[in-house]
N, CA, C and O atoms as a Tinker XYZ file with bonds, in Angstrom:
   428  protein
     1  N     13.894000    9.252000   -9.620000    73     2
     2  CA    14.960000    9.430000  -10.554000    64     1     3
     3  C     15.848000   10.604000  -10.261000    63     2     4     5
     4  O     17.055000   10.546000  -10.496000    81     3
     5  N     15.187000   11.833000   -9.673000    73     3     6
     6  CA    15.905000   12.992000   -9.545000    64     5     7
     7  C     16.746000   12.983000   -8.399000    63     6     8     9
     8  O     17.588000   13.870000   -8.255000    81     7
     9  N     16.585000   11.962000   -7.473000    73     7    10
    10  CA    17.298000   11.660000   -6.275000    64     9    11
    11  C     17.295000   12.841000   -5.266000    63    10    12    13
    12  O     18.361000   13.231000   -4.789000    81    11
    13  N     16.143000   13.398000   -4.943000    73    11    14
    14  CA    15.988000   14.392000   -4.168000    64    13    15
    15  C     15.601000   13.680000   -2.769000    63    14    16    17
    16  O     14.478000   13.752000   -2.270000    81    15
    17  N     16.636000   13.019000   -2.239000    73    15    18
    18  CA    16.172000   12.342000   -0.958000    64    17    19
    19  C     15.995000   13.161000    0.209000    63    18    20    21
    20  O     15.211000   12.783000    1.080000    81    19
    21  N     16.636000   14.247000    0.332000    73    19    22
    22  CA    16.405000   15.122000    1.395000    64    21    23
    23  C     15.040000   15.719000    1.493000    63    22    24    25
    24  O     14.519000   15.843000    2.601000    81    23
    25  N     14.360000   16.139000    0.281000    73    23    26
    26  CA    13.153000   16.504000    0.225000    64    25    27
    27  C     12.142000   15.527000    0.593000    63    26    28    29
    28  O     11.232000   15.810000    1.372000    81    27
    29  N     12.309000   14.126000   -0.069000    73    27    30
    30  CA    11.545000   12.956000    0.323000    64    29    31
    31  C     11.491000   12.763000    1.769000    63    30    32    33
    32  O     10.442000   12.647000    2.403000    81    31
    33  N     12.741000   12.734000    2.294000    73    31    34
    34  CA    12.768000   12.545000    3.747000    64    33    35
    35  C     12.091000   13.546000    4.685000    63    34    36    37
    36  O     11.485000   13.127000    5.671000    81    35
    37  N     12.165000   14.745000    4.438000    73    35    38
    38  CA    11.230000   15.861000    5.222000    64    37    39
    39  C      9.815000   15.686000    4.897000    63    38    40    41
    40  O      9.016000   16.022000    5.771000    81    39
    41  N      9.387000   15.245000    3.856000    73    39    42
    42  CA     8.047000   15.089000    3.610000    64    41    43
    43  C      7.456000   13.829000    4.361000    63    42    44    45
    44  O      6.382000   13.875000    4.962000    81    43
    45  N      8.260000   12.685000    4.276000    73    43    46
    46  CA     7.982000   11.660000    4.957000    64    45    47
    47  C      7.904000   11.762000    6.548000    63    46    48    49
    48  O      6.977000   11.215000    7.144000    81    47
    49  N      8.957000   12.519000    7.267000    73    47    50
    50  CA     9.088000   12.801000    8.512000    64    49    51
    51  C      7.949000   13.776000    8.901000    63    50    52    53
    52  O      7.300000   13.588000    9.930000    81    51
    53  N      7.702000   14.852000    8.043000    73    51    54
    54  CA     6.537000   15.823000    8.580000    64    53    55
    55  C      5.229000   15.044000    8.650000    63    54    56    57
    56  O      4.505000   15.191000    9.635000    81    55
    57  N      4.844000   14.119000    7.532000    73    55    58
    58  CA     3.582000   13.539000    7.616000    64    57    59
    59  C      3.518000   12.639000    8.828000    63    58    60    61
    60  O      2.496000   12.567000    9.510000    81    59
    61  N      4.718000   11.890000    9.116000    73    59    62
    62  CA     4.703000   11.076000   10.414000    64    61    63
    63  C      4.358000   11.778000   11.542000    63    62    64    65
    64  O      3.489000   11.425000   12.340000    81    63
    65  N      5.164000   12.962000   11.629000    73    63    66
    66  CA     5.061000   13.761000   12.918000    64    65    67
    67  C      3.481000   14.125000   13.124000    63    66    68    69
    68  O      2.807000   13.965000   14.141000    81    67
    69  N      3.111000   14.630000   11.935000    73    67    70
    70  CA     1.639000   15.163000   11.940000    64    69    71
    71  C      0.724000   14.005000   12.498000    63    70    72    73
    72  O      0.076000   14.132000   13.538000    81    71
    73  N      0.725000   12.841000   11.705000    73    71    74
    74  CA    -0.026000   11.752000   12.043000    64    73    75
    75  C      0.121000   11.345000   13.460000    63    74    76    77
    76  O     -0.839000   10.988000   14.144000    81    75
    77  N      1.493000   11.412000   13.939000    73    75    78
    78  CA     1.553000   10.917000   15.427000    64    77    79
    79  C      0.827000   11.958000   16.313000    63    78    80    81
    80  O      0.061000   11.597000   17.207000    81    79
    81  N      1.101000   13.340000   16.028000    73    79    82
    82  CA     0.433000   14.359000   16.986000    64    81    83
    83  C     -1.116000   14.069000   16.869000    63    82    84    85
    84  O     -1.785000   14.050000   17.902000    81    83
    85  N     -1.610000   13.880000   15.839000    73    83    86
    86  CA    -3.062000   13.691000   15.770000    64    85    87
    87  C     -3.455000   12.359000   16.442000    63    86    88    89
    88  O     -4.545000   12.235000   17.001000    81    87
    89  N     -2.643000   11.473000   16.385000    73    87    90
    90  CA    -2.936000   10.155000   17.101000    64    89    91
    91  C     -2.908000   10.389000   18.602000    63    90    92    93
    92  O     -3.729000    9.793000   19.299000    81    91
    93  N     -2.099000   11.141000   19.102000    73    91    94
    94  CA    -1.930000   11.433000   20.566000    64    93    95
    95  C     -3.044000   12.318000   20.912000    63    94    96    97
    96  O     -3.592000   12.017000   21.972000    81    95
    97  N     -3.509000   13.307000   20.309000    73    95    98
    98  CA    -4.552000   14.175000   20.499000    64    97    99
    99  C     -5.738000   13.373000   20.656000    63    98   100   101
   100  O     -6.490000   13.516000   21.619000    81    99
   101  N     -5.953000   12.415000   19.607000    73    99   102
   102  CA    -7.363000   11.700000   19.621000    64   101   103
   103  C     -7.248000   10.649000   20.749000    63   102   104   105
   104  O     -8.288000   10.328000   21.324000    81   103
   105  N     -6.011000   10.052000   21.138000    73   103   106
   106  CA    -6.059000    9.154000   22.421000    64   105   107
   107  C     -6.321000    9.856000   23.588000    63   106   108   109
   108  O     -6.983000    9.299000   24.465000    81   107
   109  N     -5.910000   10.989000   23.744000    73   107   110
   110  CA    -5.968000   11.811000   25.055000    64   109   111
   111  C     -7.614000   12.136000   25.211000    63   110   112   113
   112  O     -8.154000   12.300000   26.305000    81   111
   113  N     -8.217000   12.190000   24.094000    73   111   114
   114  CA    -9.615000   12.642000   24.194000    64   113   115
   115  C    -10.523000   11.178000   24.123000    63   114   116   117
   116  O    -11.682000   11.256000   23.713000    81   115
   117  N    -10.021000    9.981000   24.492000    73   115   118
   118  CA   -10.588000    8.739000   24.551000    64   117   119
   119  C    -11.283000    8.355000   23.298000    63   118   120   121
   120  O    -12.479000    8.066000   23.292000    81   119
   121  N    -10.414000    8.351000   22.058000    73   119   122
   122  CA   -10.923000    7.894000   20.905000    64   121   123
   123  C    -10.519000    6.436000   20.776000    63   122   124   125
   124  O    -11.075000    5.705000   19.957000    81   123
   125  N     -9.606000    6.035000   21.536000    73   123   126
   126  CA    -9.067000    4.434000   21.638000    64   125   127
   127  C     -8.533000    4.176000   20.269000    63   126   128   129
   128  O     -7.762000    4.961000   19.716000    81   127
   129  N     -8.938000    3.104000   19.748000    73   127   130
   130  CA    -8.300000    2.495000   18.617000    64   129   131
   131  C     -8.416000    3.274000   17.392000    63   130   132   133
   132  O     -7.623000    3.120000   16.463000    81   131
   133  N     -9.498000    4.205000   17.355000    73   131   134
   134  CA    -9.622000    5.028000   16.178000    64   133   135
   135  C     -8.473000    5.993000   16.010000    63   134   136   137
   136  O     -8.202000    6.453000   14.901000    81   135
   137  N     -7.846000    6.282000   17.016000    73   135   138
   138  CA    -6.643000    7.140000   16.989000    64   137   139
   139  C     -5.456000    6.385000   16.235000    63   138   140   141
   140  O     -4.564000    7.061000   15.721000    81   139
   141  N     -5.436000    5.166000   16.172000    73   139   142
   142  CA    -4.380000    4.501000   15.335000    64   141   143
   143  C     -4.672000    4.496000   13.941000    63   142   144   145
   144  O     -3.808000    4.563000   13.066000    81   143
   145  N     -6.016000    4.410000   13.723000    73   143   146
   146  CA    -6.592000    4.327000   12.389000    64   145   147
   147  C     -6.434000    5.638000   11.629000    63   146   148   149
   148  O     -6.083000    5.713000   10.452000    81   147
   149  N     -6.731000    6.668000   12.429000    73   147   150
   150  CA    -6.376000    8.144000   12.035000    64   149   151
   151  C     -5.119000    8.309000   11.593000    63   150   152   153
   152  O     -4.782000    8.730000   10.486000    81   151
   153  N     -4.359000    7.931000   12.578000    73   151   154
   154  CA    -2.819000    8.173000   12.382000    64   153   155
   155  C     -2.253000    7.488000   11.074000    63   154   156   157
   156  O     -1.360000    8.035000   10.427000    81   155
   157  N     -2.748000    6.392000   10.741000    73   155   158
   158  CA    -2.142000    5.528000    9.597000    64   157   159
   159  C     -2.734000    6.149000    8.347000    63   158   160   161
   160  O     -2.014000    6.452000    7.396000    81   159
   161  N     -3.986000    6.330000    8.348000    73   159   162
   162  CA    -4.556000    7.240000    7.180000    64   161   163
   163  C     -3.979000    8.636000    7.046000    63   162   164   165
   164  O     -3.517000    9.002000    5.965000    81   163
   165  N     -3.989000    9.410000    8.087000    73   163   166
   166  CA    -3.507000   10.763000    7.850000    64   165   167
   167  C     -2.007000   10.726000    7.475000    63   166   168   169
   168  O     -1.614000   11.590000    6.691000    81   167
   169  N     -1.163000    9.853000    7.933000    73   167   170
   170  CA     0.246000    9.922000    7.605000    64   169   171
   171  C      0.251000    9.474000    6.103000    63   170   172   173
   172  O      1.075000   10.049000    5.391000    81   171
   173  N     -0.531000    8.556000    5.536000    73   171   174
   174  CA    -0.495000    7.941000    4.160000    64   173   175
   175  C     -0.882000    9.115000    3.374000    63   174   176   177
   176  O     -0.173000    9.416000    2.414000    81   175
   177  N     -2.012000    9.883000    3.681000    73   175   178
   178  CA    -2.631000   11.020000    2.898000    64   177   179
   179  C     -1.570000   12.170000    2.909000    63   178   180   181
   180  O     -1.263000   12.708000    1.846000    81   179
   181  N     -1.083000   12.501000    3.927000    73   179   182
   182  CA    -0.195000   13.790000    3.977000    64   181   183
   183  C      1.261000   13.268000    2.990000    63   182   184   185
   184  O      1.728000   13.951000    2.079000    81   183
   185  N      1.727000   12.100000    3.372000    73   183   186
   186  CA     2.898000   11.721000    2.630000    64   185   187
   187  C      2.661000   11.646000    1.052000    63   186   188   189
   188  O      3.556000   12.015000    0.291000    81   187
   189  N      1.416000   11.154000    0.561000    73   187   190
   190  CA     0.849000   11.059000   -0.658000    64   189   191
   191  C      0.868000   12.413000   -1.342000    63   190   192   193
   192  O      1.559000   12.638000   -2.336000    81   191
   193  N      0.028000   13.354000   -0.728000    73   191   194
   194  CA    -0.096000   14.758000   -1.237000    64   193   195
   195  C      1.237000   15.532000   -1.353000    63   194   196   197
   196  O      1.506000   16.143000   -2.387000    81   195
   197  N      2.151000   15.501000   -0.187000    73   195   198
   198  CA     3.318000   16.084000   -0.206000    64   197   199
   199  C      4.126000   15.563000   -1.281000    63   198   200   201
   200  O      4.606000   16.448000   -1.990000    81   199
   201  N      4.404000   14.418000   -1.592000    73   199   202
   202  CA     5.140000   13.763000   -2.708000    64   201   203
   203  C      4.705000   14.169000   -3.896000    63   202   204   205
   204  O      5.529000   14.545000   -4.729000    81   203
   205  N      3.361000   14.164000   -4.179000    73   203   206
   206  CA     2.689000   14.605000   -5.406000    64   205   207
   207  C      2.988000   16.188000   -5.767000    63   206   208   209
   208  O      3.207000   16.651000   -6.886000    81   207
   209  N      2.941000   16.819000   -4.632000    73   207   210
   210  CA     3.200000   18.386000   -4.823000    64   209   211
   211  C      4.857000   18.653000   -5.216000    63   210   212   213
   212  O      5.269000   19.543000   -5.961000    81   211
   213  N      5.510000   17.838000   -4.649000    73   211   214
   214  CA     7.014000   17.852000   -4.727000    64   213   215
   215  C      7.543000   17.409000   -6.126000    63   214   216   217
   216  O      8.572000   17.858000   -6.630000    81   215
   217  N      6.820000   16.585000   -6.632000    73   215   218
   218  CA     7.287000   15.911000   -7.963000    64   217   219
   219  C      6.888000   16.831000   -9.049000    63   218   220   221
   220  O      5.952000   17.626000   -8.976000    81   219
   221  N      7.737000   16.645000  -10.147000    73   219   222
   222  CA     7.591000   17.331000  -11.456000    64   221   223
   223  C      6.748000   16.282000  -12.382000    63   222   224   225
   224  O      6.286000   16.642000  -13.465000    81   223
   225  N      6.605000   15.140000  -11.946000    73   223   226
   226  CA     5.747000   14.187000  -12.955000    64   225   227
   227  C      4.090000   14.494000  -12.754000    63   226   228   229
   228  O      3.417000   14.658000  -11.737000    81   227
   229  N      3.835000   14.495000  -13.825000    73   227   230
   230  CA     2.285000   14.753000  -13.943000    64   229   231
   231  C      1.824000   13.624000  -15.047000    63   230   232   233
   232  O      2.275000   13.578000  -16.192000    81   231
   233  N      0.855000   12.729000  -14.507000    73   231   234
   234  CA     0.418000   11.602000  -15.390000    64   233   235
   235  C     -0.538000   12.288000  -16.409000    63   234   236   237
   236  O     -1.192000   13.305000  -16.177000    81   235
   237  N     -0.521000   11.509000  -17.688000    73   235   238
   238  CA    -1.244000   11.963000  -18.809000    64   237   239
   239  C     -2.100000   10.958000  -19.315000    63   238   240   241
   240  O     -1.712000    9.800000  -19.158000    81   239
   241  N     -3.130000   11.136000  -19.861000    73   239   242
   242  CA    -4.044000   10.151000  -20.480000    64   241   243
   243  C     -3.622000   10.037000  -22.028000    63   242   244   245
   244  O     -4.201000   10.687000  -22.898000    81   243
   245  N     -2.495000    9.097000  -22.310000    73   243   246
   246  CA    -2.081000    8.925000  -23.620000    64   245   247
   247  C     -1.761000    7.415000  -23.665000    63   246   248   249
   248  O     -1.304000    6.767000  -22.723000    81   247
   249  N     -2.035000    6.994000  -24.765000    73   247   250
   250  CA    -1.853000    5.507000  -25.036000    64   249   251
   251  C     -0.606000    5.285000  -26.133000    63   250   252   253
   252  O     -0.530000    5.840000  -27.229000    81   251
   253  N      0.154000    4.530000  -25.682000    73   251   254
   254  CA     1.004000    4.091000  -26.372000    64   253   255
   255  C      1.397000    2.448000  -26.564000    63   254   256   257
   256  O      1.835000    1.715000  -25.677000    81   255
   257  N      1.133000    2.104000  -27.883000    73   255   258
   258  CA     1.303000    0.465000  -27.764000    64   257   259
   259  C      2.696000    0.085000  -27.591000    63   258   260   261
   260  O      2.901000   -0.982000  -27.013000    81   259
   261  N      3.715000    0.787000  -28.000000    73   259   262
   262  CA     5.088000    0.467000  -27.622000    64   261   263
   263  C      5.271000    0.382000  -26.142000    63   262   264   265
   264  O      5.676000   -0.622000  -25.556000    81   263
   265  N      4.901000    1.646000  -25.521000    73   263   266
   266  CA     5.064000    1.519000  -23.861000    64   265   267
   267  C      4.405000    0.404000  -23.354000    63   266   268   269
   268  O      5.027000   -0.381000  -22.639000    81   267
   269  N      3.022000    0.190000  -23.671000    73   267   270
   270  CA     2.333000   -0.949000  -23.181000    64   269   271
   271  C      3.160000   -2.119000  -23.219000    63   270   272   273
   272  O      3.468000   -2.663000  -22.159000    81   271
   273  N      3.578000   -2.594000  -24.383000    73   271   274
   274  CA     4.266000   -3.847000  -24.657000    64   273   275
   275  C      5.550000   -3.899000  -23.753000    63   274   276   277
   276  O      5.860000   -4.949000  -23.189000    81   275
   277  N      6.310000   -2.722000  -23.620000    73   275   278
   278  CA     7.369000   -2.732000  -22.847000    64   277   279
   279  C      7.169000   -3.110000  -21.313000    63   278   280   281
   280  O      7.959000   -3.787000  -20.655000    81   279
   281  N      5.979000   -2.559000  -20.861000    73   279   282
   282  CA     5.641000   -2.902000  -19.501000    64   281   283
   283  C      4.974000   -4.133000  -19.225000    63   282   284   285
   284  O      5.133000   -4.724000  -18.157000    81   283
   285  N      4.212000   -4.558000  -20.170000    73   283   286
   286  CA     3.419000   -5.828000  -20.213000    64   285   287
   287  C      4.485000   -6.828000  -20.365000    63   286   288   289
   288  O      4.152000   -7.898000  -19.856000    81   287
   289  N      5.566000   -6.838000  -20.854000    73   287   290
   290  CA     6.408000   -7.819000  -20.935000    64   289   291
   291  C      7.086000   -8.416000  -19.602000    63   290   292   293
   292  O      7.443000   -9.569000  -19.357000    81   291
   293  N      7.141000   -7.325000  -18.875000    73   291   294
   294  CA     7.650000   -7.519000  -17.411000    64   293   295
   295  C      6.492000   -7.906000  -16.560000    63   294   296   297
   296  O      6.501000   -8.978000  -15.955000    81   295
   297  N      5.489000   -7.066000  -16.490000    73   295   298
   298  CA     4.345000   -7.137000  -15.710000    64   297   299
   299  C      3.470000   -8.272000  -15.879000    63   298   300   301
   300  O      2.871000   -8.767000  -14.924000    81   299
   301  N      3.374000   -8.713000  -17.096000    73   299   302
   302  CA     2.656000  -10.002000  -17.236000    64   301   303
   303  C      3.157000  -11.175000  -16.592000    63   302   304   305
   304  O      2.400000  -12.008000  -16.094000    81   303
   305  N      4.470000  -11.281000  -16.581000    73   303   306
   306  CA     5.086000  -12.598000  -16.160000    64   305   307
   307  C      5.152000  -12.444000  -14.608000    63   306   308   309
   308  O      5.167000  -13.442000  -13.887000    81   307
   309  N      5.190000  -11.189000  -14.112000    73   307   310
   310  CA     5.316000  -10.889000  -12.757000    64   309   311
   311  C      3.754000  -11.289000  -12.218000    63   310   312   313
   312  O      3.626000  -12.044000  -11.253000    81   311
   313  N      2.888000  -10.868000  -12.739000    73   311   314
   314  CA     1.303000  -11.125000  -12.455000    64   313   315
   315  C      1.120000  -12.733000  -12.483000    63   314   316   317
   316  O      0.547000  -13.369000  -11.598000    81   315
   317  N      1.668000  -13.252000  -13.582000    73   315   318
   318  CA     1.393000  -14.797000  -13.517000    64   317   319
   319  C      2.143000  -15.474000  -12.354000    63   318   320   321
   320  O      1.605000  -16.401000  -11.749000    81   319
   321  N      3.346000  -15.042000  -12.034000    73   319   322
   322  CA     4.116000  -15.530000  -10.919000    64   321   323
   323  C      3.304000  -15.462000   -9.844000    63   322   324   325
   324  O      3.058000  -16.487000   -9.207000    81   323
   325  N      2.816000  -14.338000   -9.519000    73   323   326
   326  CA     2.121000  -14.108000   -8.249000    64   325   327
   327  C      0.803000  -14.789000   -8.157000    63   326   328   329
   328  O      0.351000  -15.108000   -7.057000    81   327
   329  N      0.188000  -15.018000   -9.231000    73   327   330
   330  CA    -1.014000  -15.789000   -9.092000    64   329   331
   331  C     -0.808000  -17.271000   -8.878000    63   330   332   333
   332  O     -1.544000  -17.901000   -8.117000    81   331
   333  N      0.137000  -17.806000   -9.510000    73   331   334
   334  CA     0.574000  -19.257000   -9.311000    64   333   335
   335  C      1.138000  -19.445000   -7.818000    63   334   336   337
   336  O      0.907000  -20.488000   -7.206000    81   335
   337  N      1.917000  -18.351000   -7.228000    73   335   338
   338  CA     2.311000  -18.424000   -5.999000    64   337   339
   339  C      1.255000  -18.355000   -4.881000    63   338   340   341
   340  O      1.343000  -19.028000   -3.854000    81   339
   341  N      0.162000  -17.423000   -5.168000    73   339   342
   342  CA    -1.106000  -17.390000   -4.279000    64   341   343
   343  C     -1.614000  -18.769000   -4.232000    63   342   344   345
   344  O     -1.653000  -19.471000   -3.222000    81   343
   345  N     -1.983000  -19.083000   -5.365000    73   343   346
   346  CA    -2.809000  -20.495000   -5.474000    64   345   347
   347  C     -1.960000  -21.708000   -4.715000    63   346   348   349
   348  O     -2.499000  -22.570000   -4.022000    81   347
   349  N     -0.584000  -21.618000   -4.966000    73   347   350
   350  CA     0.127000  -22.764000   -4.279000    64   349   351
   351  C      0.146000  -22.666000   -2.823000    63   350   352   353
   352  O      0.103000  -23.641000   -2.073000    81   351
   353  N      0.223000  -21.256000   -2.401000    73   351   354
   354  CA     0.311000  -21.091000   -0.858000    64   353   355
   355  C     -1.135000  -21.372000   -0.111000    63   354   356   357
   356  O     -1.286000  -21.705000    1.064000    81   355
   357  N     -2.181000  -21.145000   -1.128000    73   355   358
   358  CA    -3.514000  -21.321000   -0.443000    64   357   359
   359  C     -4.321000  -22.620000   -0.807000    63   358   360   361
   360  O     -5.387000  -22.948000   -0.287000    81   359
   361  N     -3.696000  -23.253000   -1.706000    73   359   362
   362  CA    -4.588000  -24.409000   -1.987000    64   361   363
   363  C     -4.871000  -25.412000   -0.899000    63   362   364   365
   364  O     -5.967000  -25.963000   -0.792000    81   363
   365  N     -3.710000  -25.665000    0.017000    73   363   366
   366  CA    -4.240000  -26.498000    1.181000    64   365   367
   367  C     -5.119000  -25.924000    2.084000    63   366   368   369
   368  O     -5.728000  -26.752000    2.762000    81   367
   369  N     -5.382000  -24.720000    2.308000    73   367   370
   370  CA    -6.331000  -24.118000    3.133000    64   369   371
   371  C     -7.669000  -24.273000    2.520000    63   370   372   373
   372  O     -8.661000  -24.411000    3.236000    81   371
   373  N     -7.762000  -24.251000    0.872000    73   371   374
   374  CA    -8.930000  -24.176000    0.128000    64   373   375
   375  C     -9.490000  -25.767000    0.405000    63   374   376   377
   376  O    -10.671000  -25.989000    0.673000    81   375
   377  N     -8.556000  -26.733000    0.310000    73   375   378
   378  CA    -8.880000  -28.151000    0.216000    64   377   379
   379  C     -9.407000  -28.457000    1.570000    63   378   380   381
   380  O    -10.521000  -28.964000    1.703000    81   379
   381  N     -8.653000  -28.170000    2.568000    73   379   382
   382  CA    -8.981000  -28.511000    3.977000    64   381   383
   383  C    -10.521000  -27.908000    4.490000    63   382   384   385
   384  O    -11.319000  -28.533000    5.189000    81   383
   385  N    -10.691000  -26.605000    3.976000    73   383   386
   386  CA   -11.968000  -25.905000    4.303000    64   385   387
   387  C    -13.048000  -26.656000    3.469000    63   386   388   389
   388  O    -14.187000  -26.723000    3.931000    81   387
   389  N    -12.795000  -27.149000    2.428000    73   387   390
   390  CA   -13.715000  -27.583000    1.460000    64   389   391
   391  C    -14.115000  -29.159000    2.072000    63   390   392   393
   392  O    -15.295000  -29.468000    2.245000    81   391
   393  N    -13.218000  -29.910000    2.311000    73   391   394
   394  CA   -13.395000  -31.370000    2.691000    64   393   395
   395  C    -13.818000  -31.583000    4.160000    63   394   396   397
   396  O    -14.698000  -32.363000    4.523000    81   395
   397  N    -13.122000  -30.837000    4.908000    73   395   398
   398  CA   -13.280000  -31.015000    6.471000    64   397   399
   399  C    -13.993000  -29.964000    7.213000    63   398   400   401
   400  O    -14.250000  -30.110000    8.408000    81   399
   401  N    -14.366000  -28.768000    6.464000    73   399   402
   402  CA   -15.041000  -27.659000    7.285000    64   401   403
   403  C    -14.167000  -26.776000    7.884000    63   402   404   405
   404  O    -12.961000  -27.005000    7.976000    81   403
   405  N    -14.783000  -25.636000    8.355000    73   403   406
   406  CA   -14.257000  -24.526000    8.982000    64   405   407
   407  C    -13.682000  -24.744000   10.295000    63   406   408   409
   408  O    -12.735000  -24.038000   10.643000    81   407
   409  N    -14.199000  -25.743000   11.154000    73   407   410
   410  CA   -13.520000  -25.961000   12.392000    64   409   411
   411  C    -12.273000  -26.712000   12.247000    63   410   412   413
   412  O    -11.310000  -26.498000   12.983000    81   411
   413  N    -12.268000  -27.503000   11.406000    73   411   414
   414  CA   -10.722000  -28.228000   10.915000    64   413   415
   415  C     -9.593000  -27.111000   10.604000    63   414   416   417
   416  O     -8.462000  -26.995000   11.075000    81   415
   417  N    -10.254000  -26.363000    9.693000    73   415   418
   418  CA    -9.447000  -25.368000    8.826000    64   417   419
   419  C     -8.699000  -24.261000   10.135000    63   418   420   421
   420  O     -7.519000  -23.940000   10.275000    81   419
   421  N     -9.763000  -23.925000   10.852000    73   419   422
   422  CA    -9.324000  -23.223000   12.090000    64   421   423
   423  C     -8.156000  -23.764000   12.974000    63   422   424   425
   424  O     -7.281000  -23.042000   13.452000    81   423
   425  N     -8.234000  -24.999000   13.122000    73   423   426
   426  CA    -7.208000  -25.667000   13.907000    64   425   427
   427  C     -5.928000  -25.794000   13.228000    63   426   428
   428  O     -4.981000  -26.343000   13.793000    81   427
């Protein structure tokens, strides 16, 4: 909301460069695929930490029925839509796997 895009971009670029450097160093030391995993985790962690430190928002443990209803009105419908979408996209796989078995499902 504060539109500090330059700061966000610097944090993201910095995290990406550090993650890339760590992956290159690990790859040069024969860590193989682990270098890619470390890169992804380190980039995400550094980005999250940097954005949290740069933000003025601090979460609080406070309950508001009005705020909950406001969010639930949208989130509830979105969650229901995602559940229906998941079931409709995966129902055929469940039926084939149940009736014909894993080999048929793999094919």
